[in-house]
C-alpha positions in Angstrom: 17.2 18.5 0.7 18.6 14.9 1.0 17.9 14.8 4.7 14.3 16.0 4.2 13.7 13.4 1.6 15.0 10.6 3.8 12.8 11.8 6.7 9.8 11.8 4.4 10.7 8.3 3.1 10.8 7.0 6.7 7.4 8.6 7.5 5.9 7.1 4.3 7.4 3.6 5.0 6.0 3.6 8.6 2.6 4.8 7.4 2.6 2.1 4.7 3.5 -0.6 7.3 0.8 0.6 9.6 -2.0 0.7 6.9 -1.1 -2.8 5.6 -1.2 -4.2 9.1 -4.6 -2.6 9.8 -6.2 -4.2 6.8 -8.2 -7.4 7.0 -7.0 -10.6 5.3 -8.7 -10.9 1.9 -9.0 -14.7 1.9 -7.8 -17.7 3.8 -6.5 -20.9 2.3 -6.3 -22.2 -1.2 -10.1 -21.8 -1.9 -9.8 -18.1 -1.1 -6.9 -17.7 -3.5 -8.8 -19.3 -6.3 -12.1 -17.3 -5.8 -10.4 -14.1 -4.8 -8.7 -13.7 -8.2 -11.9 -14.3 -10.1 -13.8 -11.6 -8.0 -11.0 -9.1 -8.6 -10.9 -9.9 -12.3 -14.6 -9.3 -12.9 -14.7 -6.1 -10.8 -16.7 -7.1 -7.8 -15.8 -4.7 -5.0 -16.6 -5.8 -1.5 -14.6 -3.2 0.3 -16.8 -0.7 2.1 -16.1 2.0 4.7 -12.9 1.6 6.6 -11.6 -1.2 4.4 -12.0 1.0 1.3 -10.3 3.9 3.0 -7.4 1.8 4.1 -7.0 0.4 0.6 -6.9 3.8 -0.9 -4.5 5.1 1.7 -2.2 2.1 1.0 -2.2 2.9 -2.7 -1.3 6.6 -2.1 1.4 5.7 0.5 2.9 3.0 -1.7 3.1 5.4 -4.7 4.6 8.1 -2.6 7.1 5.7 -1.1 8.2 4.5 -4.6 8.6 8.1 -5.8 10.5 9.2 -2.7 12.8 6.1 -3.0 13.6 7.1 -6.6 14.3 10.7 -5.5 16.5 9.7 -2.7 18.5 7.3 -5.0 18.8 10.1 -7.5 20.1 12.7 -5.1 22.6 10.3 -3.4 26.1 10.9 -4.7 
């Protein structure tokens, strides 16, 4: 059980790294940091197509990674 969880954790971590690296940068410089927060706050969603898919896959992989990390820590003696 423990070995299977560790293998899944490695798969999720590699998938998470890959999806984060495939995503485009949201903004560049200080001006992007200021306006990027406002756009996110008011709910404007510019992500379409592949960007949206990568964003959703990243959320799923990050959640799975977090839960698997907790499970592995729980089952370690």
